[in-house]
Structures are given as structure tokens and as C-alpha cells.
DRENLOVEX-759350 format. One line per 5 residues: number of its first residue (from 0); their letters; for each residue x, y, z of C-alpha. Coordinates in steps of 0.2 Angstrom, whole numbers, plus 5000, padded with zeros to 4 digits. Example, Ala and Ser with C-alpha at 12.3 -4.5 7.8 and 13.67 -1.06 7.14 Angstrom:
% residues 2
0> as> 5062/4978/5039 ~ 5068/4995/5036
% end
This chain:
% residues 525
0> mtegt> 4985/5254/4848 ~ 4987/5239/4860 ~ 5000/5243/4873 ~ 5017/5234/4869 ~ 5012/5227/4853
5> gfdag> 5014/5241/4840 ~ 4998/5237/4830 ~ 4980/5243/4830 ~ 4967/5232/4839 ~ 4960/5227/4823
10> dlpdd> 4975/5225/4813 ~ 4986/5209/4810 ~ 5004/5208/4811 ~ 5012/5208/4794 ~ 5023/5193/4795
15> ltaae> 5009/5180/4800 ~ 5006/5165/4789 ~ 4989/5161/4783 ~ 4987/5148/4797 ~ 4993/5160/4810
20> agmwq> 4982/5174/4804 ~ 4967/5162/4806 ~ 4973/5157/4823 ~ 4975/5176/4828 ~ 4957/5180/4823
25> afrng> 4950/5164/4832 ~ 4959/5170/4848 ~ 4950/5187/4848 ~ 4934/5178/4845 ~ 4937/5164/4858
30> svydl> 4932/5151/4846 ~ 4941/5134/4842 ~ 4953/5135/4827 ~ 4953/5118/4819 ~ 4965/5113/4806
35> ssgds> 4961/5094/4806 ~ 4959/5086/4789 ~ 4945/5075/4793 ~ 4956/5059/4790 ~ 4959/5050/4807
40> vvddp> 4975/5043/4801 ~ 4982/5059/4794 ~ 4976/5069/4810 ~ 4984/5057/4822 ~ 4996/5068/4832
45> hgghp> 5006/5053/4837 ~ 5007/5045/4820 ~ 5020/5047/4806 ~ 5010/5057/4793 ~ 5018/5074/4790
50> wgper> 5009/5090/4793 ~ 5014/5104/4781 ~ 5014/5123/4783 ~ 4995/5124/4780 ~ 4992/5117/4797
55> svrar> 5008/5124/4806 ~ 5010/5139/4817 ~ 5026/5146/4825 ~ 5028/5144/4844 ~ 5033/5162/4846
60> vlcwl> 5016/5168/4839 ~ 5007/5157/4852 ~ 5018/5165/4865 ~ 5014/5183/4858 ~ 4995/5179/4859
65> lldgp> 4996/5172/4877 ~ 5007/5185/4885 ~ 5003/5201/4875 ~ 4989/5197/4863 ~ 4976/5208/4855
70> palag> 4960/5212/4864 ~ 4944/5201/4862 ~ 4931/5206/4850 ~ 4916/5215/4858 ~ 4906/5203/4868
75> rvaal> 4918/5189/4867 ~ 4932/5182/4878 ~ 4949/5179/4871 ~ 4955/5161/4872 ~ 4967/5150/4863
80> klagv> 4958/5135/4857 ~ 4967/5124/4844 ~ 4964/5107/4836 ~ 4974/5098/4824 ~ 4988/5111/4824
85> rvtgt> 5007/5108/4822 ~ 5018/5120/4833 ~ 5035/5123/4827 ~ 5049/5129/4838 ~ 5050/5129/4857
90> ldlag> 5035/5136/4866 ~ 5043/5146/4880 ~ 5032/5154/4892 ~ 5044/5152/4907 ~ 5040/5165/4921
95> gsvrp> 5025/5172/4911 ~ 5008/5176/4917 ~ 4995/5169/4905 ~ 4977/5176/4908 ~ 4968/5168/4893
100> yvelr> 4960/5151/4893 ~ 4972/5138/4884 ~ 4966/5122/4876 ~ 4975/5112/4863 ~ 4968/5096/4856
105> dcrfd> 4976/5084/4845 ~ 4990/5095/4842 ~ 5008/5091/4838 ~ 5023/5100/4845 ~ 5040/5099/4836
110> dqvlv> 5050/5104/4852 ~ 5048/5104/4870 ~ 5035/5115/4880 ~ 5043/5126/4893 ~ 5032/5134/4906
115> pearf> 5042/5134/4922 ~ 5036/5147/4935 ~ 5022/5152/4923 ~ 5005/5156/4929 ~ 4989/5150/4920
120> stlrl> 4970/5151/4924 ~ 4968/5134/4916 ~ 4979/5124/4904 ~ 4973/5109/4894 ~ 4983/5099/4882
125> vncsv> 4972/5085/4876 ~ 4979/5070/4865 ~ 4994/5080/4860 ~ 5011/5074/4855 ~ 5025/5084/4865
130> prlea> 5043/5080/4866 ~ 5044/5086/4884 ~ 5034/5096/4896 ~ 5045/5107/4908 ~ 5033/5114/4921
135> arvht> 5043/5116/4937 ~ 5034/5128/4949 ~ 5020/5131/4937 ~ 5005/5138/4945 ~ 4987/5136/4939
140> egdlh> 4971/5144/4947 ~ 4961/5130/4939 ~ 4965/5113/4930 ~ 4980/5106/4922 ~ 4974/5093/4910
145> lprcr> 4986/5082/4900 ~ 4975/5067/4896 ~ 4980/5055/4881 ~ 4996/5066/4878 ~ 5012/5057/4874
150> frngv> 5028/5064/4881 ~ 5044/5057/4873 ~ 5056/5064/4885 ~ 5047/5065/4902 ~ 5037/5078/4911
155> rltda> 5043/5089/4925 ~ 5030/5096/4938 ~ 5042/5098/4953 ~ 5034/5110/4966 ~ 5020/5114/4954
160> higtd> 5004/5121/4961 ~ 4988/5115/4953 ~ 4972/5125/4960 ~ 4959/5111/4956 ~ 4962/5095/4946
165> lllnq> 4977/5087/4938 ~ 4972/5075/4924 ~ 4985/5063/4916 ~ 4972/5049/4911 ~ 4978/5038/4897
170> avvyr> 4994/5048/4895 ~ 5010/5039/4889 ~ 5026/5046/4897 ~ 5044/5040/4893 ~ 5059/5043/4903
175> drggr> 5070/5058/4902 ~ 5089/5057/4903 ~ 5088/5055/4922 ~ 5078/5040/4920 ~ 5062/5048/4926
180> sisad> 5045/5048/4917 ~ 5036/5061/4928 ~ 5046/5072/4941 ~ 5033/5079/4953 ~ 5042/5081/4970
185> glsvg> 5033/5094/4980 ~ 5018/5094/4969 ~ 5002/5102/4976 ~ 4985/5098/4969 ~ 4969/5107/4976
190> qdlqa> 4957/5093/4972 ~ 4959/5076/4962 ~ 4975/5069/4954 ~ 4969/5057/4941 ~ 4981/5047/4931
195> elles> 4970/5032/4926 ~ 4976/5021/4912 ~ 4993/5030/4913 ~ 5008/5022/4905 ~ 5024/5027/4914
200> hgelr> 5041/5021/4907 ~ 5053/5026/4920 ~ 5052/5032/4938 ~ 5036/5041/4943 ~ 5041/5053/4957
205> lrgaq> 5029/5061/4969 ~ 5040/5064/4984 ~ 5031/5075/4997 ~ 5017/5078/4985 ~ 5000/5084/4992
210> vgvsl> 4983/5080/4985 ~ 4968/5089/4991 ~ 4955/5075/4988 ~ 4960/5058/4980 ~ 4974/5051/4969
215> slrga> 4968/5038/4956 ~ 4980/5027/4947 ~ 4967/5015/4942 ~ 4972/5004/4928 ~ 4989/5013/4927
220> rlsnp> 5004/5003/4920 ~ 5021/5008/4928 ~ 5036/5001/4922 ~ 5054/5004/4926 ~ 5066/4990/4922
225> yarla> 5081/5002/4923 ~ 5081/5005/4941 ~ 5074/5000/4958 ~ 5058/5010/4959 ~ 5043/5013/4947
230> lnapq> 5034/5024/4959 ~ 5044/5034/4971 ~ 5032/5043/4983 ~ 5038/5044/5001 ~ 5029/5057/5012
235> lsver> 5014/5058/5000 ~ 4999/5066/5008 ~ 4982/5062/5001 ~ 4966/5069/5010 ~ 4955/5054/5005
240> tlylt> 4960/5038/4995 ~ 4975/5032/4985 ~ 4968/5020/4971 ~ 4979/5007/4964 ~ 4964/4997/4957
245> pagvg> 4957/4992/4941 ~ 4949/5004/4928 ~ 4935/5002/4916 ~ 4941/5002/4898 ~ 4932/5010/4883
250> nplls> 4920/5022/4893 ~ 4926/5039/4898 ~ 4911/5040/4910 ~ 4920/5027/4920 ~ 4934/5039/4925
255> gttpa> 4936/5042/4943 ~ 4924/5027/4948 ~ 4925/5009/4952 ~ 4920/4999/4937 ~ 4904/4990/4938
260> rgtri> 4903/4971/4937 ~ 4904/4965/4919 ~ 4914/4980/4913 ~ 4930/4977/4904 ~ 4944/4982/4915
265> qrfec> 4963/4985/4916 ~ 4972/4981/4932 ~ 4984/4992/4940 ~ 5001/4985/4936 ~ 5018/4990/4943
270> qgglr> 5034/4983/4935 ~ 5047/4989/4948 ~ 5048/4994/4966 ~ 5034/5005/4974 ~ 5038/5017/4989
275> lddgr> 5025/5025/4999 ~ 5035/5027/5015 ~ 5029/5040/5028 ~ 5013/5043/5018 ~ 4997/5050/5025
280> fgdav> 4980/5045/5018 ~ 4964/5052/5025 ~ 4953/5037/5020 ~ 4962/5022/5012 ~ 4976/5014/5002
285> dlera> 4967/5003/4990 ~ 4977/4989/4981 ~ 4962/4979/4975 ~ 4968/4967/4961 ~ 4984/4976/4959
290> rftlt> 4998/4967/4951 ~ 5017/4969/4956 ~ 5032/4962/4946 ~ 5047/4964/4957 ~ 5065/4958/4956
295> ddqel> 5073/4951/4972 ~ 5080/4968/4977 ~ 5064/4978/4974 ~ 5051/4981/4987 ~ 5033/4986/4989
300> slrrv> 5037/4998/5003 ~ 5024/5005/5015 ~ 5035/5009/5030 ~ 5027/5021/5043 ~ 5011/5024/5032
305> hapel> 4996/5030/5041 ~ 4979/5027/5035 ~ 4962/5022/5042 ~ 4961/5007/5030 ~ 4973/4997/5019
310> rflgd> 4965/4986/5006 ~ 4978/4973/5003 ~ 4969/4963/4990 ~ 4981/4962/4975 ~ 4991/4947/4968
315> gpqrg> 5005/4941/4980 ~ 5021/4946/4972 ~ 5032/4931/4967 ~ 5048/4940/4971 ~ 5054/4955/4980
320> kvvls> 5048/4960/4997 ~ 5033/4968/5005 ~ 5038/4980/5020 ~ 5025/4987/5032 ~ 5037/4991/5046
325> gaqim> 5030/5005/5057 ~ 5014/5007/5047 ~ 4998/5012/5057 ~ 4982/5005/5050 ~ 4965/5005/5058
330> nlvdr> 4956/4992/5046 ~ 4967/4979/5037 ~ 4957/4972/5023 ~ 4966/4958/5015 ~ 4965/4940/5008
335> agawp> 4977/4925/5010 ~ 4984/4925/4993 ~ 4989/4943/4993 ~ 5004/4941/5004 ~ 5021/4935/4999
340> gagrl> 5030/4919/5006 ~ 5042/4917/5020 ~ 5057/4929/5021 ~ 5049/4942/5010 ~ 5037/4950/5022
345> hmggf> 5042/4963/5035 ~ 5030/4969/5048 ~ 5041/4975/5063 ~ 5031/4988/5072 ~ 5016/4986/5061
350> ayenl> 5000/4991/5070 ~ 4982/4987/5065 ~ 4966/4987/5075 ~ 4954/4977/5065 ~ 4956/4962/5053
355> vpqgp> 4943/4961/5038 ~ 4948/4946/5028 ~ 4940/4944/5011 ~ 4937/4926/5007 ~ 4944/4911/5017
360> fpltr> 4958/4916/5029 ~ 4959/4902/5042 ~ 4969/4905/5058 ~ 4983/4893/5052 ~ 4985/4904/5037
365> rldwi> 4986/4919/5048 ~ 4999/4911/5058 ~ 5009/4907/5042 ~ 5007/4925/5038 ~ 5015/4930/5055
370> aaata> 5029/4917/5052 ~ 5033/4924/5035 ~ 5036/4941/5042 ~ 5048/4935/5056 ~ 5063/4926/5050
375> eyape> 5069/4927/5068 ~ 5057/4926/5082 ~ 5049/4942/5087 ~ 5035/4942/5100 ~ 5026/4958/5094
380> pyerl> 5017/4952/5078 ~ 5010/4938/5088 ~ 5004/4949/5102 ~ 4997/4962/5090 ~ 4987/4948/5081
385> asvlr> 4981/4941/5098 ~ 4975/4958/5104 ~ 4965/4961/5088 ~ 4957/4944/5089 ~ 4953/4946/5108
390> eaged> 4945/4963/5104 ~ 4935/4955/5091 ~ 4928/4942/5103 ~ 4939/4928/5096 ~ 4947/4923/5113
395> edare> 4950/4905/5108 ~ 4959/4910/5092 ~ 4969/4923/5103 ~ 4975/4909/5114 ~ 4980/4899/5099
400> vllak> 4991/4913/5093 ~ 4999/4916/5110 ~ 5002/4897/5111 ~ 5010/4898/5093 ~ 5021/4912/5100
405> qrrrr> 5028/4901/5114 ~ 5031/4887/5103 ~ 5041/4899/5091 ~ 5050/4906/5106 ~ 5055/4888/5112
410> etlpl> 5065/4886/5096 ~ 5077/4900/5101 ~ 5081/4892/5118 ~ 5095/4881/5123 ~ 5092/4863/5125
415> agklw> 5087/4863/5143 ~ 5075/4877/5140 ~ 5068/4867/5125 ~ 5065/4852/5135 ~ 5056/4862/5149
420> gyvqd> 5046/4870/5135 ~ 5041/4853/5128 ~ 5035/4848/5145 ~ 5025/4864/5147 ~ 5017/4862/5130
425> ltvay> 5013/4843/5133 ~ 5005/4846/5150 ~ 4995/4862/5149 ~ 5000/4870/5133 ~ 5010/4884/5142
430> gyrpg> 4994/4888/5152 ~ 4983/4892/5137 ~ 4974/4875/5138 ~ 4972/4873/5157 ~ 4960/4859/5155
435> raavw> 4974/4848/5151 ~ 4980/4849/5169 ~ 4965/4841/5176 ~ 4966/4827/5163 ~ 4984/4823/5167
440> mavlw> 4980/4824/5186 ~ 4966/4811/5183 ~ 4977/4800/5173 ~ 4991/4800/5186 ~ 4979/4798/5200
445> aagtl> 4971/4783/5192 ~ 4987/4775/5187 ~ 4995/4778/5205 ~ 4980/4771/5213 ~ 4980/4755/5203
450> afsha> 4999/4753/5206 ~ 4999/4756/5225 ~ 4984/4745/5228 ~ 4996/4730/5225 ~ 5011/4737/5235
455> ahppm> 5016/4731/5252 ~ 5014/4745/5264 ~ 5019/4741/5282 ~ 5015/4756/5294 ~ 5029/4767/5301
460> nrddh> 5020/4766/5318 ~ 5011/4749/5321 ~ 5000/4756/5336 ~ 4994/4772/5328 ~ 4992/4774/5309
465> pywsp> 4978/4779/5297 ~ 4968/4767/5286 ~ 4978/4762/5270 ~ 4970/4770/5255 ~ 4980/4769/5238
470> alftl> 4969/4783/5231 ~ 4973/4795/5245 ~ 4991/4790/5246 ~ 4993/4794/5227 ~ 4984/4810/5229
475> dlllp> 4995/4815/5243 ~ 5011/4812/5232 ~ 5004/4822/5217 ~ 4999/4838/5228 ~ 5016/4845/5233
480> vidlg> 5009/4859/5244 ~ 4994/4850/5253 ~ 4997/4837/5266 ~ 4984/4823/5267 ~ 4993/4814/5281
485> qvgew> 4997/4798/5270 ~ 5015/4799/5264 ~ 5024/4799/5281 ~ 5013/4785/5288 ~ 5019/4770/5277
490> rlrgp> 5035/4762/5273 ~ 5037/4757/5255 ~ 5053/4748/5249 ~ 5062/4743/5232 ~ 5053/4748/5216
495> wqwlt> 5039/4756/5226 ~ 5051/4769/5232 ~ 5056/4774/5215 ~ 5037/4775/5210 ~ 5034/4786/5225
500> aamil> 5048/4798/5220 ~ 5042/4798/5202 ~ 5025/4803/5207 ~ 5031/4817/5218 ~ 5042/4824/5204
505> lgwvl> 5027/4823/5191 ~ 5016/4832/5204 ~ 5029/4846/5206 ~ 5031/4848/5187 ~ 5012/4848/5184
510> attva> 5010/4861/5198 ~ 5024/4872/5192 ~ 5017/4872/5174 ~ 4999/4876/5180 ~ 5006/4890/5191
515> agatr> 5016/4897/5176 ~ 5001/4896/5165 ~ 4989/4904/5178 ~ 5002/4918/5180 ~ 5002/4921/5162
520> llrrg> 4983/4922/5161 ~ 4982/4934/5175 ~ 4995/4945/5167 ~ 4985/4945/5151 ~ 4970/4950/5160
% end
């Protein structure tokens, strides 16, 4: 007798149907029990063709097999492997410990599958039709595979622990009564989480989830027009890379890889907000060719994200906001067309160490990028960009950025400050173009020399005075600190006095702006 079952190891329970008896024997043999008809239309688990009693088994018999089934035949390993089977009733394994291997392919469930707090070695549901999968705190030593399955009322994987891989490739998941397609807060995956070509209709939640290797949403289509977020994954931790990139279509060998050139692809698309706040990524966040469709109150939010590389190479969203406030990135790989327009980009406290533009990204566009992120003047984005350019050896571009910062700051000043700013800009460009000072000095010196060569210049002391030199006299006026012994030796009257005063004033203005620029340059050094 098998303990707890009440039947001999070789006997069959009396109340099994023919389909269930065949499944019972296949379980002991560890072989696949296939009830498919051979007609692809009839066998489609997601289609409308009815499956009769000849290919139906009761959920309670499955539970019996998995929790307290008969021993395997000699030399075999007991396993539940079904194909083309209809499961009637609710499959309830809540809290149970399932030791046999479980794989169901192309099966149809009439009711939800309940496996909360259950333990499995490996669980595979492939291309199955399931009203709902309730698997909170489920634990698997190996894989949990759900590829190509369709879930009409959502999936719950809250606090689940998956020992190796979680596969959701090509799954189609509709929202539950709470508006969520997949609820996986606190999920832990030992290796890869692959959800390539996933269709999610509702909010996909991965709050605080941990992924041991990479998380791939290549080619996925996330849609949640009912609420603000299509992907809600704050505090997500991925040891390597998060892929929101294209996927190859039609070749299962392309799963988990970047499609080669010429392969038919499907982009990652997100209709609704995306939240990755406080996420930690070991290698990169890759948004190559990603497409976001946002409303005005929705965001692509990367607040306080930490990653060695951010590949911001998607299509610039036409509406909504992109928020990078507080993010810490080493390499920012981007292109000009990926960023939103003015007022829809927020980068307060965004830190990056290297810029790696893909395609043309001239400095004027980069300054527009800064302006788009600062509806009100803020110095930090300009200083960050200048620092990165200077570290890359682009000193001239760095000076242009800091000059743009001063010009932007000038617009916030009162009238007097603005006027003084325009003077500094016109003369020496706030000290970032010091060569202008020499040009202005030369122009004023030449003009003054020409003018004073026609001036009446009676000496102050007829007995002792230097030789009259319009050039030295003009230079003495323009240099406010150095005394060349010319200004106090000659008596000029009428309009020449006004010209003298103007030259002295211009000299002071020029000297002050040069000093301010030199101080700024020394401070930067």
C-alpha cells in the first residue's frame, strides 16, 4: 500500500475516467500524456473549439498525483507531463510541496490555478490558457516557465522565489480586478527573468524585485490606458542589464539575444507611465529604439537610478515627462532625438561621467537639452556638462557651456544686473573669451590716439612738461592702475574733457570685466 492513498502501488483508483487513468499511468512512467487531436485549430487552447470528456481531467486528480501520487515504475522517474489536456475545476496546491517534475503544454484550464506558498522543483506551463495564476510566495528550486500562456485575469507572483529562470516570453496577460496584469512585488529570481514579446494589459508591478542576472523585456508591449503606470518597478535590482529593446520575431533561437541586422523585429512599446525609481543595475539600462506613448500626466521616471550605463536611444516621447532627478550614471549613451522638448525633461541632481552620443549631437543641441530640463535657471546641469566635456579634453566646448550658463543666469537678474551682464558679455564674454579684451583695448587705443592727435593740449606747466604723445596719453587714460605720467600734464577743455572722462570710464569697465573673468578662470582651475 502507498502511504496515505489507500491503494496498492499497481492499482488504479476506482473513480478515474479513461483520460485520468491514462494520465495516472503516464505519471508513473514519467512520459508525456498527449490528448491532442492533431488538428491545429481544434487543439488551440486559446481558441473556441470545445474539448469534451475524452480529453478532460479533474483538477483534484492532478493534485492527488502531485501531492500524494503513486510511486514511479521501476527504473523510471515519476513526472506530470501533459499536452492538449483540459483541466476542469480549480487546481489548488496552496501550501503544498510538489516533488515531481511538472510540465503542461497546450493545455486549457477551466478555472484558476492556485499555488500560493507551494514548493516545486520545476514548474512549466507552456502555451496554456489559464483564467488566473495565483502564486504569491511560491518557491521553485529550478525554473518557472510560463511562455505563450494567456491569463485572462492576471498573474500574482508577489514575494515569489524562483531558483533559476522565470520565463514569460510571448505571454498575454490581462488585468485583474485591481487593474494589474502581473503583480510581482518582492519577486526574487536567481538567474534571468525573460519576458520577451510579452503583452501586458494593465499594470505590471515589480516593486522591490531582485533579478540575479538580466531582465529582458525585449519586444514587449505594455499597455495600461486605465491608470498612470504600465510598468511600476521602483527599487528594482538587476545584477546585470535591463533590456527595453527590440526582439527578433519568428525565431525562438533569438530569445535572450540582440537581433542581428536584417532580422524582423518588434520594438519595446510602453503605452502608459514607466517607473524605475531607486533602481540598481549592475551593467546597464538599455532603451534602444524603445517607444513610449504617454499622456500629459504620465512619466518615464528614472529618479535616483544607479547604473554604469544608460542607453537612452529610444524615440523621444511626444507628451509626458522624462525624469532623471538624482540618477547616478557613469556612461550616458544617447542621441539628440531621444529627448523630449522644453518643460518635459527634469534632471535636477542627475550625475553622469561620460557622454557617448550616437549620431550627430552638436553642442547647440546639447545646450538645448540643458535648457529643456531647466524651466527655471539652475547652474548645476551646466556645470555638470562643462565638467564632463573638460574631462574629455573638450575645453573650448566646456567654456561655451559655462558662457551659456552666465547668459541664462543674466535673464534672472534685475535691470541693472542685466545691463552689467550685457557689458561683460560684449566685452570679454564673462571671461570665457579673454582675447576679446585685447581687441577692445586695441580699438579704443587706436580711436583715442586718432582723436587726441587733433586736440589742443596746452601744458599744465609751461617750463617742465613731457613730449605730447596722443598714443601714450590715450593709453594712460585706458589703464586705470598704471600711471604713465601723461594725464596730469596737459590741460584739455570742452568736448575733449568729456572724451577723456569716457576713456577713463571705459578703461575701468574693461579692467573690471577682465579681472572678473580672470578670477572665474582661476577658480575653475
